[in-house]
TINUTOR-414059 format. One record per residue (C-alpha): residue number from 0; residue in one letter; z, x, y. Coordinates in nm, 3 decimals. Example, Ala and Ser with C-alpha at 12.3 -4.5 7.8 and 13.67 -1.06 7.14 Angstrom:
<site n="0" res="a" up="0.780" east="1.230" north="-0.450"/>
<site n="1" res="s" up="0.714" east="1.367" north="-0.106"/>
This chain:
<site n="0" res="m" up="1.925" east="-1.886" north="3.036"/>
<site n="1" res="n" up="1.746" east="-1.651" north="2.798"/>
<site n="2" res="r" up="1.382" east="-1.691" north="2.710"/>
<site n="3" res="l" up="1.299" east="-1.718" north="2.342"/>
<site n="4" res="i" up="0.954" east="-1.595" north="2.258"/>
<site n="5" res="i" up="0.856" east="-1.619" north="1.895"/>
<site n="6" res="i" up="0.600" east="-1.364" north="1.789"/>
<site n="7" res="g" up="0.430" east="-1.469" north="1.469"/>
<site n="8" res="n" up="0.239" east="-1.308" north="1.190"/>
<site n="9" res="g" up="-0.056" east="-1.104" north="1.313"/>
<site n="10" res="f" up="0.096" east="-0.985" north="1.642"/>
<site n="11" res="d" up="0.088" east="-0.624" north="1.520"/>
<site n="12" res="l" up="-0.269" east="-0.652" north="1.393"/>
<site n="13" res="a" up="-0.384" east="-0.812" north="1.718"/>
<site n="14" res="h" up="-0.265" east="-0.493" north="1.889"/>
<site n="15" res="g" up="-0.466" east="-0.269" north="1.659"/>
<site n="16" res="l" up="-0.171" east="-0.144" north="1.453"/>
<site n="17" res="e" up="-0.251" east="-0.050" north="1.094"/>
<site n="18" res="t" up="0.043" east="-0.235" north="0.945"/>
<site n="19" res="k" up="-0.118" east="-0.419" north="0.655"/>
<site n="20" res="y" up="0.014" east="-0.335" north="0.309"/>
<site n="21" res="n" up="-0.330" east="-0.202" north="0.222"/>
<site n="22" res="d" up="-0.300" east="0.047" north="0.509"/>
<site n="23" res="f" up="0.035" east="0.156" north="0.366"/>
<site n="24" res="m" up="-0.104" east="0.185" north="0.012"/>
<site n="25" res="l" up="-0.392" east="0.403" north="0.137"/>
<site n="26" res="w" up="-0.148" east="0.627" north="0.325"/>
<site n="27" res="y" up="0.076" east="0.658" north="0.019"/>
<site n="28" res="l" up="-0.213" east="0.743" north="-0.215"/>
<site n="29" res="k" up="-0.363" east="0.995" north="0.028"/>
<site n="30" res="k" up="-0.023" east="1.161" north="0.059"/>
<site n="31" res="c" up="0.035" east="1.177" north="-0.317"/>
<site n="32" res="y" up="-0.315" east="1.283" north="-0.423"/>
<site n="33" res="g" up="-0.350" east="1.518" north="-0.126"/>
<site n="34" res="n" up="-0.031" east="1.698" north="-0.232"/>
<site n="35" res="a" up="-0.150" east="1.709" north="-0.594"/>
<site n="36" res="y" up="-0.481" east="1.859" north="-0.488"/>
<site n="37" res="e" up="-0.320" east="2.122" north="-0.265"/>
<site n="38" res="k" up="-0.034" east="2.219" north="-0.498"/>
<site n="39" res="g" up="-0.180" east="2.137" north="-0.839"/>
<site n="40" res="d" up="0.063" east="1.853" north="-0.906"/>
<site n="41" res="y" up="0.277" east="1.589" north="-0.739"/>
<site n="42" res="e" up="0.569" east="1.380" north="-0.860"/>
<site n="43" res="d" up="0.790" east="1.110" north="-0.712"/>
<site n="44" res="d" up="0.985" east="0.812" north="-0.848"/>
<site n="45" res="l" up="0.669" east="0.610" north="-0.918"/>
<site n="46" res="l" up="0.407" east="0.851" north="-1.051"/>
<site n="47" res="t" up="0.315" east="1.201" north="-1.159"/>
<site n="48" res="i" up="-0.026" east="1.348" north="-1.070"/>
<site n="49" res="k" up="-0.184" east="1.664" north="-1.204"/>
<site n="50" res="k" up="-0.508" east="1.818" north="-1.079"/>
<site n="51" res="v" up="-0.729" east="1.873" north="-1.383"/>
<site n="52" res="i" up="-1.064" east="2.003" north="-1.258"/>
<site n="53" res="p" up="-1.167" east="2.239" north="-0.978"/>
<site n="54" res="r" up="-1.298" east="2.114" north="-0.645"/>
<site n="55" res="h" up="-1.667" east="2.186" north="-0.698"/>
<site n="56" res="a" up="-1.687" east="1.957" north="-1.001"/>
<site n="57" res="w" up="-1.622" east="1.639" north="-0.807"/>
<site n="58" res="f" up="-1.676" east="1.685" north="-0.434"/>
<site n="59" res="t" up="-2.051" east="1.630" north="-0.441"/>
<site n="60" res="k" up="-2.063" east="1.331" north="-0.206"/>
<site n="61" res="i" up="-1.688" east="1.312" north="-0.146"/>
<site n="62" res="n" up="-1.539" east="1.589" north="0.067"/>
<site n="63" res="s" up="-1.163" east="1.539" north="0.034"/>
<site n="64" res="t" up="-0.893" east="1.347" north="-0.148"/>
<site n="65" res="s" up="-0.877" east="1.120" north="0.157"/>
<site n="66" res="d" up="-1.250" east="1.048" north="0.118"/>
<site n="67" res="l" up="-1.198" east="0.984" north="-0.254"/>
<site n="68" res="i" up="-0.920" east="0.730" north="-0.187"/>
<site n="69" res="n" up="-1.127" east="0.560" north="0.085"/>
<site n="70" res="h" up="-1.432" east="0.553" north="-0.142"/>
<site n="71" res="l" up="-1.241" east="0.396" north="-0.431"/>
<site n="72" res="y" up="-1.078" east="0.145" north="-0.195"/>
<site n="73" res="t" up="-1.411" east="0.029" north="-0.052"/>
<site n="74" res="t" up="-1.607" east="0.026" north="-0.379"/>
<site n="75" res="v" up="-1.464" east="0.004" north="-0.730"/>
<site n="76" res="g" up="-1.091" east="-0.016" north="-0.654"/>
<site n="77" res="f" up="-0.827" east="0.216" north="-0.795"/>
<site n="78" res="n" up="-0.890" east="0.150" north="-1.166"/>
<site n="79" res="p" up="-1.042" east="0.499" north="-1.222"/>
<site n="80" res="l" up="-0.709" east="0.646" north="-1.110"/>
<site n="81" res="i" up="-0.495" east="0.384" north="-1.286"/>
<site n="82" res="h" up="-0.673" east="0.430" north="-1.620"/>
<site n="83" res="n" up="-0.739" east="0.804" north="-1.583"/>
<site n="84" res="d" up="-1.111" east="0.747" north="-1.630"/>
<site n="85" res="a" up="-1.268" east="1.089" north="-1.678"/>
<site n="86" res="n" up="-1.578" east="0.973" north="-1.488"/>
<site n="87" res="y" up="-1.674" east="0.677" north="-1.276"/>
<site n="88" res="r" up="-1.994" east="0.573" north="-1.107"/>
<site n="89" res="l" up="-2.027" east="0.675" north="-0.742"/>
<site n="90" res="n" up="-2.351" east="0.478" north="-0.719"/>
<site n="91" res="e" up="-2.641" east="0.382" north="-0.947"/>
<site n="92" res="l" up="-2.761" east="0.743" north="-0.971"/>
<site n="93" res="q" up="-2.446" east="0.951" north="-0.962"/>
<site n="94" res="e" up="-2.130" east="0.973" north="-1.168"/>
<site n="95" res="v" up="-1.817" east="1.142" north="-1.036"/>
<site n="96" res="s" up="-1.553" east="1.322" north="-1.241"/>
<site n="97" res="n" up="-1.196" east="1.216" north="-1.179"/>
<site n="98" res="p" up="-1.011" east="1.532" north="-1.064"/>
<site n="99" res="f" up="-0.666" east="1.397" north="-1.147"/>
<site n="100" res="n" up="-0.456" east="1.288" north="-1.440"/>
<site n="101" res="t" up="-0.206" east="1.026" north="-1.325"/>
<site n="102" res="t" up="0.099" east="0.906" north="-1.516"/>
<site n="103" res="f" up="0.254" east="0.590" north="-1.377"/>
<site n="104" res="k" up="0.629" east="0.565" north="-1.412"/>
<site n="105" res="s" up="0.620" east="0.226" north="-1.240"/>
<site n="106" res="d" up="0.442" east="-0.076" north="-1.381"/>
<site n="107" res="f" up="0.495" east="-0.238" north="-1.041"/>
<site n="108" res="l" up="0.298" east="0.032" north="-0.860"/>
<site n="109" res="r" up="0.021" east="0.003" north="-1.119"/>
<site n="110" res="l" up="0.012" east="-0.373" north="-1.056"/>
<site n="111" res="l" up="-0.005" east="-0.327" north="-0.676"/>
<site n="112" res="l" up="-0.285" east="-0.071" north="-0.701"/>
<site n="113" res="s" up="-0.486" east="-0.292" north="-0.936"/>
<site n="114" res="k" up="-0.487" east="-0.562" north="-0.668"/>
<site n="115" res="c" up="-0.548" east="-0.338" north="-0.365"/>
<site n="116" res="n" up="-0.907" east="-0.304" north="-0.245"/>
<site n="117" res="f" up="-1.125" east="-0.356" north="0.059"/>
<site n="118" res="s" up="-1.205" east="-0.721" north="-0.014"/>
<site n="119" res="t" up="-0.846" east="-0.833" north="-0.080"/>
<site n="120" res="w" up="-0.502" east="-0.741" north="0.039"/>
<site n="121" res="v" up="-0.192" east="-0.691" north="-0.162"/>
<site n="122" res="e" up="0.123" east="-0.884" north="-0.073"/>
<site n="123" res="v" up="0.407" east="-0.666" north="-0.195"/>
<site n="124" res="e" up="0.681" east="-0.931" north="-0.160"/>
<site n="125" res="n" up="0.477" east="-1.195" north="-0.344"/>
<site n="126" res="e" up="0.389" east="-0.954" north="-0.623"/>
<site n="127" res="y" up="0.755" east="-0.852" north="-0.651"/>
<site n="128" res="y" up="0.861" east="-1.216" north="-0.676"/>
<site n="129" res="e" up="0.595" east="-1.297" north="-0.937"/>
<site n="130" res="e" up="0.690" east="-0.990" north="-1.141"/>
<site n="131" res="l" up="1.057" east="-1.084" north="-1.114"/>
<site n="132" res="k" up="0.983" east="-1.434" north="-1.246"/>
<site n="133" res="r" up="0.768" east="-1.290" north="-1.524"/>
<site n="134" res="i" up="1.050" east="-1.064" north="-1.638"/>
<site n="135" res="l" up="1.315" east="-1.334" north="-1.614"/>
<site n="136" res="y" up="1.124" east="-1.613" north="-1.784"/>
<site n="137" res="a" up="0.862" east="-1.451" north="-2.005"/>
<site n="138" res="s" up="1.051" east="-1.156" north="-2.147"/>
<site n="139" res="k" up="1.137" east="-1.235" north="-2.509"/>
<site n="140" res="d" up="1.349" east="-0.926" north="-2.558"/>
<site n="141" res="p" up="1.691" east="-0.995" north="-2.400"/>
<site n="142" res="y" up="1.799" east="-0.633" north="-2.447"/>
<site n="143" res="r" up="1.506" east="-0.493" north="-2.249"/>
<site n="144" res="k" up="1.525" east="-0.751" north="-1.969"/>
<site n="145" res="p" up="1.803" east="-0.568" north="-1.773"/>
<site n="146" res="q" up="1.609" east="-0.239" north="-1.795"/>
<site n="147" res="k" up="1.286" east="-0.406" north="-1.681"/>
<site n="148" res="l" up="1.468" east="-0.568" north="-1.388"/>
<site n="149" res="n" up="1.629" east="-0.235" north="-1.298"/>
<site n="150" res="d" up="1.290" east="-0.058" north="-1.313"/>
<site n="151" res="l" up="1.131" east="-0.324" north="-1.091"/>
<site n="152" res="n" up="1.412" east="-0.309" north="-0.836"/>
<site n="153" res="n" up="1.408" east="0.073" north="-0.829"/>
<site n="154" res="s" up="1.031" east="0.072" north="-0.776"/>
<site n="155" res="f" up="1.061" east="-0.185" north="-0.499"/>
<site n="156" res="a" up="1.338" east="0.015" north="-0.328"/>
<site n="157" res="f" up="1.127" east="0.333" north="-0.341"/>
<site n="158" res="i" up="0.825" east="0.148" north="-0.200"/>
<site n="159" res="i" up="1.042" east="0.017" north="0.085"/>
<site n="160" res="k" up="1.152" east="0.374" north="0.168"/>
<site n="161" res="q" up="0.790" east="0.493" north="0.162"/>
<site n="162" res="l" up="0.687" east="0.198" north="0.381"/>
<site n="163" res="e" up="0.957" east="0.290" north="0.633"/>
<site n="164" res="e" up="0.825" east="0.647" north="0.635"/>
<site n="165" res="y" up="0.470" east="0.519" north="0.684"/>
<site n="166" res="l" up="0.562" east="0.288" north="0.972"/>
<site n="167" res="k" up="0.713" east="0.586" north="1.157"/>
<site n="168" res="t" up="0.371" east="0.757" north="1.147"/>
<site n="169" res="i" up="0.189" east="0.471" north="1.324"/>
<site n="170" res="p" up="0.131" east="0.549" north="1.692"/>
<site n="171" res="q" up="0.293" east="0.298" north="1.921"/>
<site n="172" res="s" up="0.051" east="0.070" north="2.096"/>
<site n="173" res="s" up="0.100" east="-0.072" north="2.443"/>
<site n="174" res="l" up="0.112" east="-0.447" north="2.477"/>
<site n="175" res="h" up="-0.201" east="-0.635" north="2.565"/>
<site n="176" res="p" up="-0.178" east="-0.692" north="2.943"/>
<site n="177" res="g" up="-0.163" east="-1.069" north="2.899"/>
<site n="178" res="f" up="0.160" east="-1.044" north="2.698"/>
<site n="179" res="g" up="0.332" east="-0.856" north="2.981"/>
<site n="180" res="d" up="0.253" east="-1.146" north="3.212"/>
<site n="181" res="i" up="0.404" east="-1.392" north="2.965"/>
<site n="182" res="f" up="0.722" east="-1.188" north="2.917"/>
<site n="183" res="e" up="0.773" east="-1.136" north="3.292"/>
<site n="184" res="s" up="0.680" east="-1.481" north="3.424"/>
<site n="185" res="p" up="0.949" east="-1.728" north="3.537"/>
<site n="186" res="i" up="1.071" east="-2.002" north="3.308"/>
<site n="187" res="y" up="1.015" east="-2.352" north="3.439"/>
<site n="188" res="k" up="1.229" east="-2.649" north="3.349"/>
<site n="189" res="t" up="0.929" east="-2.830" north="3.203"/>
<site n="190" res="e" up="0.878" east="-2.544" north="2.953"/>
<site n="191" res="i" up="1.219" east="-2.585" north="2.794"/>
<site n="192" res="l" up="1.229" east="-2.769" north="2.465"/>
<site n="193" res="k" up="1.554" east="-2.955" north="2.395"/>
<site n="194" res="t" up="1.657" east="-3.060" north="2.049"/>
<site n="195" res="k" up="1.951" east="-3.273" north="1.936"/>
């Protein structure tokens, strides 16, 4: 007889793997904005980013694009990037210039970023489902509905590809020693659940 072991939600996190959607969103933003900073611009299916000011004008307390993304994530959220705010407050005494001009091709990505910050987590599937319902039931323009659905599905497909790329970058973790014992221990008759 085979042993069925059901591993539920949180197994990956319990092993220290950075597999939350927020972890993915941070990776994606660092990749995009890092490329824009290094090359002057970046473009993919969801957004276009252009570097607009030189390094010295904004890296006063923030040393890299990775630091900028982490800072936004843990403080004000990504609205300064979403709305192309020219400046935002770093703290009560200091204002920081936004070094990028971002054009969002995807309303879905804009929605995900608006909900992604340190104190909350974004649930990509739930947001997709809610956006799908909004388009299907709230859209009053029947001619634009197919295009909106197509845009949403294309954005979701691109995000899935990026997520797959991200998951390949996560170092594999060894199982907690206790799980090895569970997987290798004998199965006793009293442990078997029978259903009709």
